[in-house]
DRENKOL-949741 format. One record per atom (N, C-alpha, C): z, x, y; residue number from 1. Coordinates in Angstrom, 1 decimal, always signed. Layout:
N
        z        x        y   pos
        Z        X        Y   NUM
...
// end
This chain:
173
        z        x        y   pos
     +0.0     +0.8     -1.2     1
     +0.0     +0.0     +0.0     1
     +0.0     +0.9     +1.2     1
     -0.7     +0.4     +2.3     2
     -0.8     +1.1     +3.5     2
     -0.4     +0.1     +4.7     2
     +0.2     +0.6     +5.7     3
     +0.6     -0.3     +6.8     3
     -0.4     +0.1     +8.0     3
     -0.8     -1.0     +8.7     4
     -1.7     -0.8     +9.8     4
     -1.2     -1.6    +11.0     4
     -1.2     -1.0    +12.2     5
     -0.9     -1.7    +13.4     5
     -2.2     -2.2    +14.1     5
     -2.3     -3.4    +14.4     6
     -3.5     -3.9    +15.1     6
     -3.4     -3.5    +16.6     6
     -4.5     -3.6    +17.3     7
     -4.5     -3.3    +18.7     7
     -3.4     -4.1    +19.5     7
     -3.1     -5.3    +19.1     8
     -2.2     -6.1    +19.8     8
     -0.8     -6.0    +19.2     8
     -0.5     -5.0    +18.3     9
     +0.8     -4.7    +17.8     9
     +1.3     -5.4    +16.6     9
     +0.4     -6.2    +15.9    10
     +0.8     -6.9    +14.7    10
     +0.8     -5.8    +13.5    10
     +1.7     -6.0    +12.6    11
     +1.7     -5.1    +11.4    11
     +1.1     -5.8    +10.3    11
     +0.1     -5.2     +9.7    12
     -0.6     -5.7     +8.5    12
     -0.5     -4.7     +7.4    12
     -0.4     -5.2     +6.2    13
     -0.3     -4.4     +5.0    13
     -1.7     -4.5     +4.3    13
     -2.2     -3.3     +4.0    14
     -3.4     -3.2     +3.1    14
     -3.0     -2.8     +1.7    14
     -3.6     -3.5     +0.8    15
     -3.3     -3.2     -0.6    15
     -4.5     -3.6     -1.5    15
     -4.4     -3.2     -2.7    16
     -5.5     -3.6     -3.6    16
     -5.5     -5.0     -4.0    16
     -6.6     -5.7     -4.1    17
     -6.7     -7.0     -4.6    17
     -6.3     -7.1     -6.1    17
     -5.5     -8.1     -6.4    18
     -5.0     -8.2     -7.8    18
     -5.3     -9.7     -8.3    18
     -5.3     -9.9     -9.6    19
     -5.6    -11.2    -10.1    19
     -4.8    -12.3     -9.5    19
     -3.5    -12.0     -9.2    20
     -2.6    -13.0     -8.7    20
     -3.0    -13.5     -7.2    20
     -4.0    -12.8     -6.6    21
     -4.4    -13.1     -5.3    21
     -5.4    -14.3     -5.2    21
     -5.7    -14.9     -6.3    22
     -6.8    -15.9     -6.3    22
     -6.5    -17.0     -5.3    22
     -5.3    -17.6     -5.4    23
     -4.9    -18.7     -4.5    23
     -4.9    -18.3     -3.1    23
     -4.4    -17.1     -2.8    24
     -4.4    -16.5     -1.4    24
     -5.8    -16.3     -0.9    24
     -6.7    -15.9     -1.7    25
     -8.1    -15.7     -1.3    25
     -8.8    -17.0     -1.0    25
     -8.5    -18.0     -1.8    26
     -9.1    -19.3     -1.6    26
     -8.5    -19.9     -0.3    26
     -7.2    -19.7     +0.0    27
     -6.6    -20.2     +1.2    27
     -7.2    -19.5     +2.4    27
     -7.4    -18.2     +2.2    28
     -8.0    -17.3     +3.3    28
     -9.3    -17.9     +3.7    28
    -10.2    -18.1     +2.8    29
    -11.5    -18.7     +3.1    29
    -11.5    -20.1     +3.7    29
    -10.6    -20.9     +3.1    30
    -10.4    -22.3     +3.6    30
     -9.9    -22.3     +5.1    30
     -9.2    -21.3     +5.5    31
     -8.6    -21.2     +6.8    31
     -9.5    -20.6     +7.9    31
    -10.6    -20.1     +7.4    32
    -11.5    -19.4     +8.3    32
    -12.4    -20.4     +9.1    32
    -12.6    -20.1    +10.4    33
    -13.4    -21.0    +11.2    33
    -14.9    -20.9    +10.8    33
    -15.6    -21.9    +11.3    34
    -17.1    -21.9    +11.0    34
    -17.7    -20.7    +11.7    34
    -17.2    -20.3    +12.9    35
    -17.7    -19.2    +13.6    35
    -17.5    -17.9    +12.8    35
    -16.2    -17.8    +12.2    36
    -15.9    -16.6    +11.4    36
    -16.8    -16.4    +10.2    36
    -17.2    -17.6     +9.7    37
    -18.1    -17.5     +8.5    37
    -19.6    -17.7     +8.8    37
    -19.9    -17.6    +10.1    38
    -21.3    -17.8    +10.5    38
    -22.3    -17.0     +9.8    38
    -22.0    -15.7     +9.5    39
    -22.9    -14.8     +8.8    39
    -22.5    -14.5     +7.4    39
    -21.7    -15.3     +6.8    40
    -21.2    -15.1     +5.4    40
    -22.1    -15.9     +4.5    40
    -21.8    -15.9     +3.2    41
    -22.5    -16.6     +2.2    41
    -21.7    -17.6     +1.4    41
    -21.2    -18.6     +2.1    42
    -20.3    -19.6     +1.4    42
    -21.2    -20.4     +0.4    42
    -20.6    -21.2     -0.4    43
    -19.2    -21.5     -0.5    43
    -18.4    -20.5     -1.3    43
    -17.1    -20.4     -0.9    44
    -16.2    -19.5     -1.6    44
    -15.3    -20.4     -2.5    44
    -15.8    -20.6     -3.7    45
    -15.2    -21.5     -4.6    45
    -14.3    -20.8     -5.7    45
    -13.7    -21.6     -6.5    46
    -12.9    -21.0     -7.6    46
    -13.8    -20.1     -8.4    46
    -15.0    -20.5     -8.7    47
    -15.9    -19.7     -9.5    47
    -16.3    -18.4     -8.9    47
    -16.5    -18.4     -7.6    48
    -16.9    -17.1     -6.9    48
    -15.7    -16.2     -6.9    48
    -14.5    -16.7     -6.6    49
    -13.3    -15.8     -6.6    49
    -13.0    -15.4     -8.0    49
    -13.1    -16.2     -9.0    50
    -12.9    -15.8    -10.4    50
    -13.8    -14.7    -10.8    50
    -15.1    -14.8    -10.3    51
    -16.1    -13.7    -10.7    51
    -15.6    -12.4    -10.1    51
    -15.1    -12.4     -8.8    52
    -14.7    -11.2     -8.2    52
    -13.5    -10.6     -9.0    52
    -12.5    -11.5     -9.2    53
    -11.2    -11.1     -9.9    53
    -11.5    -10.6    -11.3    53
    -12.4    -11.2    -12.0    54
    -12.7    -10.8    -13.4    54
    -13.5     -9.5    -13.4    54
    -13.9     -9.0    -12.3    55
    -14.7     -7.8    -12.3    55
    -14.0     -6.6    -11.5    55
    -12.6     -6.7    -11.4    56
    -11.9     -5.7    -10.6    56
    -12.1     -4.3    -11.1    56
    -12.4     -4.1    -12.4    57
    -12.6     -2.7    -12.9    57
    -13.9     -2.1    -12.3    57
    -14.8     -2.9    -11.8    58
    -16.1     -2.4    -11.3    58
    -16.1     -2.5     -9.8    58
    -14.9     -2.7     -9.1    59
    -14.9     -2.7     -7.7    59
    -13.7     -2.1     -7.1    59
    -13.8     -1.7     -5.9    60
    -12.6     -1.3     -5.1    60
    -12.5     -2.4     -4.1    60
    -11.4     -3.1     -4.1    61
    -11.2     -4.3     -3.3    61
     -9.8     -4.2     -2.6    61
     -9.8     -4.4     -1.3    62
     -8.6     -4.4     -0.5    62
     -8.4     -5.7     +0.1    62
     -7.1     -6.1     +0.2    63
     -6.8     -7.3     +1.0    63
     -5.9     -6.8     +2.1    63
     -5.9     -7.5     +3.2    64
     -5.1     -7.3     +4.4    64
     -4.1     -8.5     +4.4    64
     -2.8     -8.2     +4.5    65
     -1.8     -9.3     +4.4    65
     -0.9     -9.2     +5.7    65
     -0.8    -10.4     +6.3    66
     +0.1    -10.5     +7.5    66
     +0.9    -11.8     +7.3    66
     +2.2    -11.7     +7.4    67
     +3.1    -12.8     +7.2    67
     +2.9    -13.5     +5.9    67
     +2.7    -12.8     +4.9    68
     +2.6    -13.2     +3.5    68
     +1.3    -14.0     +3.2    68
     +0.3    -13.9     +4.1    69
     -1.0    -14.5     +3.9    69
     -2.1    -13.5     +4.1    69
     -3.2    -13.7     +3.3    70
     -4.3    -12.8     +3.3    70
     -5.1    -13.1     +4.5    70
     -5.4    -12.0     +5.3    71
     -6.2    -12.2     +6.6    71
     -7.5    -11.3     +6.6    71
     -7.7    -10.6     +5.5    72
     -8.9     -9.8     +5.4    72
     -9.2     -9.4     +3.9    72
    -10.4     -9.2     +3.7    73
    -10.9     -8.8     +2.3    73
    -12.1     -7.9     +2.5    73
    -12.0     -6.7     +1.9    74
    -13.1     -5.7     +2.0    74
    -13.2     -5.2     +0.6    74
    -14.5     -5.1     +0.1    75
    -14.7     -4.6     -1.3    75
    -16.0     -3.9     -1.4    75
    -16.0     -2.9     -2.3    76
    -17.2     -2.2     -2.7    76
    -17.4     -2.5     -4.2    76
    -18.5     -3.2     -4.5    77
    -18.9     -3.4     -5.9    77
    -19.6     -2.2     -6.4    77
    -19.1     -1.6     -7.5    78
    -19.7     -0.4     -8.0    78
    -20.9     -0.7     -9.0    78
    -21.9     +0.0     -8.9    79
    -23.0     -0.2     -9.8    79
    -22.6     +0.1    -11.2    79
    -23.0     -0.8    -12.1    80
    -22.6     -0.6    -13.5    80
    -23.7     -0.1    -14.4    80
    -24.9     -0.1    -13.9    81
    -26.0     +0.4    -14.7    81
    -26.2     +1.9    -14.5    81
    -26.8     +2.6    -15.4    82
    -27.0     +4.0    -15.3    82
    -27.8     +4.4    -14.0    82
    -28.8     +3.6    -13.7    83
    -29.6     +4.0    -12.5    83
    -28.9     +3.6    -11.2    83
    -27.8     +2.9    -11.3    84
    -27.0     +2.6    -10.1    84
    -25.6     +3.4    -10.1    84
    -25.6     +4.4    -10.9    85
    -24.3     +5.2    -11.0    85
    -24.0     +5.8     -9.7    85
    -22.8     +5.6     -9.2    86
    -22.3     +6.2     -8.0    86
    -22.7     +5.5     -6.8    86
    -23.3     +4.3     -6.9    87
    -23.8     +3.5     -5.8    87
    -22.9     +2.2     -5.7    87
    -22.5     +1.9     -4.5    88
    -21.7     +0.7     -4.3    88
    -22.3     -0.2     -3.2    88
    -21.9     -1.5     -3.3    89
    -22.3     -2.4     -2.2    89
    -21.1     -3.0     -1.5    89
    -21.1     -2.9     -0.2    90
    -20.0     -3.3     +0.6    90
    -20.1     -4.8     +1.1    90
    -18.9     -5.5     +1.0    91
    -18.8     -6.8     +1.6    91
    -17.4     -6.8     +2.3    91
    -17.4     -7.5     +3.5    92
    -16.2     -7.5     +4.3    92
    -16.0     -8.8     +5.0    92
    -14.8     -9.3     +5.0    93
    -14.4    -10.6     +5.7    93
    -13.1    -10.4     +6.4    93
    -13.1    -10.9     +7.7    94
    -11.9    -10.9     +8.5    94
    -11.6    -12.3     +9.0    94
    -10.4    -12.7     +9.0    95
    -10.0    -14.0     +9.6    95
    -10.2    -13.9    +11.1    95
    -10.6    -15.0    +11.7    96
    -10.9    -15.0    +13.1    96
     -9.7    -14.5    +14.0    96
     -8.5    -14.7    +13.5    97
     -7.3    -14.3    +14.3    97
     -7.1    -12.8    +14.3    97
     -7.9    -12.1    +13.5    98
     -7.8    -10.6    +13.3    98
     -9.1     -9.9    +13.6    98
    -10.0    -10.6    +14.2    99
    -11.3     -9.9    +14.6    99
    -11.1     -9.2    +15.9    99
    -11.7     -8.1    +16.1   100
    -11.6     -7.3    +17.3   100
    -10.2     -6.8    +17.6   100
     -9.4     -6.6    +16.5   101
     -8.1     -6.1    +16.6   101
     -7.9     -4.8    +15.9   101
     -9.0     -4.2    +15.5   102
     -8.9     -2.9    +14.8   102
     -8.7     -3.0    +13.3   102
     -8.5     -4.2    +12.8   103
     -8.2     -4.3    +11.3   103
     -9.5     -4.0    +10.5   103
    -10.6     -4.4    +10.9   104
    -11.9     -4.1    +10.2   104
    -12.1     -2.7    +10.1   104
    -11.9     -1.9    +11.2   105
    -12.0     -0.5    +11.2   105
    -11.0     +0.2    +10.2   105
     -9.8     -0.3    +10.2   106
     -8.8     +0.3     +9.4   106
     -9.1     +0.0     +7.9   106
     -9.6     -1.2     +7.6   107
     -9.9     -1.5     +6.2   107
    -11.1     -0.7     +5.7   107
    -12.2     -0.6     +6.6   108
    -13.4     +0.1     +6.2   108
    -13.0     +1.6     +6.1   108
    -12.2     +2.2     +6.9   109
    -11.8     +3.6     +6.8   109
    -11.1     +3.8     +5.5   109
    -10.2     +3.0     +5.1   110
     -9.4     +3.2     +3.9   110
    -10.4     +3.0     +2.7   110
    -11.2     +2.0     +2.7   111
    -12.1     +1.8     +1.6   111
    -13.1     +2.9     +1.4   111
    -13.7     +3.5     +2.5   112
    -14.6     +4.6     +2.4   112
    -13.9     +5.8     +1.9   112
    -12.6     +6.0     +2.3   113
    -11.8     +7.1     +1.8   113
    -11.6     +7.0     +0.3   113
    -11.3     +5.8     -0.2   114
    -11.2     +5.6     -1.6   114
    -12.5     +5.8     -2.4   114
    -13.6     +5.4     -1.8   115
    -14.9     +5.6     -2.4   115
    -15.2     +7.1     -2.5   115
    -14.9     +7.8     -1.5   116
    -15.2     +9.3     -1.6   116
    -14.3     +9.9     -2.7   116
    -13.0     +9.6     -2.7   117
    -12.1    +10.1     -3.7   117
    -12.6     +9.8     -5.1   117
    -13.2     +8.6     -5.3   118
    -13.6     +8.2     -6.6   118
    -15.0     +8.8     -6.9   118
    -15.6     +9.5     -6.0   119
    -16.8    +10.2     -6.2   119
    -18.1     +9.3     -6.1   119
    -18.0     +8.2     -5.4   120
    -19.2     +7.4     -5.1   120
    -20.2     +8.3     -4.3   120
    -21.4     +8.1     -4.5   121
    -22.5     +8.8     -3.8   121
    -23.0     +8.1     -2.6   121
    -23.1     +6.8     -2.7   122
    -23.8     +6.0     -1.6   122
    -23.1     +4.6     -1.6   122
    -23.0     +4.1     -0.3   123
    -22.6     +2.7     -0.1   123
    -23.6     +2.0     +0.7   123
    -24.0     +0.8     +0.2   124
    -25.0     +0.0     +0.9   124
    -24.5     -1.3     +1.3   124
    -25.2     -2.0     +2.2   125
    -24.7     -3.3     +2.6   125
    -25.9     -4.0     +3.2   125
    -25.8     -5.3     +3.3   126
    -26.7     -6.2     +4.0   126
    -25.9     -6.9     +5.1   126
    -26.4     -7.0     +6.3   127
    -25.8     -7.6     +7.4   127
    -26.8     -8.4     +8.2   127
    -26.5     -9.6     +8.7   128
    -27.4    -10.3     +9.5   128
    -27.6     -9.6    +10.8   128
    -28.8     -9.5    +11.2   129
    -29.2     -8.7    +12.5   129
    -28.5     -9.3    +13.7   129
    -28.1    -10.5    +13.7   130
    -27.4    -11.1    +14.9   130
    -25.9    -10.8    +14.9   130
    -25.4    -10.2    +13.9   131
    -24.0     -9.9    +13.8   131
    -23.7     -8.5    +14.4   131
    -23.8     -8.5    +15.7   132
    -23.7     -7.3    +16.5   132
    -22.4     -6.5    +16.3   132
    -21.3     -7.3    +16.2   133
    -20.0     -6.7    +16.1   133
    -19.9     -5.9    +14.8   133
    -20.3     -6.5    +13.7   134
    -20.3     -5.9    +12.4   134
    -21.2     -4.6    +12.4   134
    -22.4     -4.8    +12.9   135
    -23.3     -3.7    +12.9   135
    -22.7     -2.5    +13.7   135
    -22.1     -2.8    +14.8   136
    -21.5     -1.7    +15.6   136
    -20.4     -1.0    +14.8   136
    -19.6     -1.8    +14.1   137
    -18.5     -1.2    +13.2   137
    -19.2     -0.3    +12.2   137
    -20.2     -0.8    +11.5   138
    -20.8     +0.0    +10.4   138
    -21.4     +1.3    +10.9   138
    -22.1     +1.2    +12.1   139
    -22.7     +2.4    +12.7   139
    -21.6     +3.4    +13.1   139
    -20.5     +2.9    +13.6   140
    -19.4     +3.8    +14.0   140
    -18.9     +4.6    +12.8   140
    -19.1     +4.1    +11.6   141
    -18.6     +4.8    +10.4   141
    -19.8     +5.6     +9.7   141
    -20.9     +5.6    +10.4   142
    -22.0     +6.5     +9.9   142
    -23.1     +5.7     +9.1   142
    -23.0     +4.4     +8.9   143
    -24.0     +3.7     +8.2   143
    -25.3     +3.7     +9.1   143
    -26.4     +3.8     +8.5   144
    -27.7     +3.8     +9.2   144
    -28.5     +2.6     +8.8   144
    -29.4     +2.2     +9.7   145
    -30.3     +1.1     +9.4   145
    -31.4     +1.6     +8.5   145
    -31.6     +1.0     +7.4   146
    -32.7     +1.5     +6.4   146
    -33.8     +0.5     +6.3   146
    -33.7     -0.7     +6.7   147
    -34.8     -1.6     +6.6   147
    -34.4     -3.0     +7.1   147
    -35.4     -3.9     +7.2   148
    -35.1     -5.2     +7.7   148
    -35.8     -6.2     +6.7   148
    -35.0     -7.2     +6.3   149
    -35.5     -8.2     +5.5   149
    -35.8     -9.4     +6.4   149
    -37.1     -9.6     +6.8   150
    -37.5    -10.5     +7.8   150
    -37.1    -12.0     +7.3   150
    -36.5    -12.7     +8.2   151
    -36.2    -14.1     +8.1   151
    -35.7    -14.4     +6.6   151
    -34.7    -13.7     +6.2   152
    -34.3    -13.8     +4.8   152
    -32.9    -14.6     +4.7   152
    -32.3    -14.9     +5.8   153
    -31.0    -15.6     +5.8   153
    -31.1    -16.9     +6.5   153
    -30.9    -18.0     +5.9   154
    -30.9    -19.3     +6.5   154
    -29.6    -19.7     +7.0   154
    -29.4    -19.6     +8.4   155
    -28.1    -19.8     +9.0   155
    -27.7    -21.2     +9.1   155
    -26.4    -21.4     +9.5   156
    -25.9    -22.7     +9.7   156
    -26.5    -23.4    +10.9   156
    -27.3    -22.6    +11.7   157
    -28.0    -23.2    +12.9   157
    -29.4    -23.7    +12.4   157
    -29.6    -23.7    +11.1   158
    -30.8    -24.3    +10.5   158
    -32.1    -23.4    +10.9   158
    -31.8    -22.1    +11.2   159
    -32.9    -21.2    +11.4   159
    -32.8    -20.0    +10.5   159
    -34.0    -19.4    +10.3   160
    -34.0    -18.1     +9.5   160
    -33.7    -16.9    +10.4   160
    -32.9    -16.0     +9.9   161
    -32.5    -14.8    +10.6   161
    -32.8    -13.5     +9.8   161
    -33.1    -12.4    +10.5   162
    -33.4    -11.2     +9.8   162
    -32.1    -10.6     +9.3   162
    -32.2     -9.9     +8.2   163
    -31.1     -9.2     +7.5   163
    -31.4     -7.7     +7.6   163
    -30.4     -6.9     +8.0   164
    -30.5     -5.5     +8.0   164
    -30.0     -4.9     +6.7   164
    -30.7     -3.9     +6.2   165
    -30.2     -3.2     +5.1   165
    -29.7     -1.9     +5.7   165
    -28.4     -1.6     +5.4   166
    -27.8     -0.3     +5.9   166
    -27.2     +0.5     +4.8   166
    -27.0     +1.8     +5.0   167
    -26.5     +2.6     +3.9   167
    -25.8     +3.8     +4.5   167
    -24.9     +4.4     +3.7   168
    -24.2     +5.6     +4.0   168
    -24.1     +6.4     +2.8   168
    -24.6     +7.7     +2.9   169
    -24.5     +8.6     +1.8   169
    -23.2     +9.4     +2.1   169
    -22.3     +9.4     +1.1   170
    -21.0    +10.0     +1.3   170
    -21.1    +11.5     +1.2   170
    -20.2    +12.2     +1.9   171
    -20.3    +13.7     +2.1   171
    -20.0    +14.4     +0.8   171
    -19.4    +13.8     -0.2   172
    -19.0    +14.5     -1.4   172
    -20.2    +14.7     -2.4   172
    -21.3    +14.1     -2.1   173
    -22.4    +14.1     -3.0   173
    -23.3    +15.3     -3.0   173
// end
């Protein structure tokens, strides 16, 4: 477990996701605003969370906990096939009450540190091109834009949006 202080002074605990977190993860997503989930891929159902939890051996997943409730989730799904050895895919979610408070940076920093220690070679991600805050965070940590999937995400605004493919080759490779 790690302790993080947000920009506004709140204390948040980062720890690994465990099977017993299922209810907390479902409550986390249920409590998120439409705006916070604007660029996500809902619905976050029992089945989706079960799939994540049943695959913990193939992922590095952190939760952020404040006042006994989950307020953030960041995970790297590790490639399980030989040709994807050492490659992971990043996904990250923050509750609206903790956005722009430094928590995303703290979670990403810890997760990338763990990925390096585990010997991962590359981390990739997809992010909607309109999600400027997330893109800024990823670029701050060294992710680069590798491509664009034109009009590949159908948003809640009923329009198609471009998706950026970003990646980071870790220094230990």
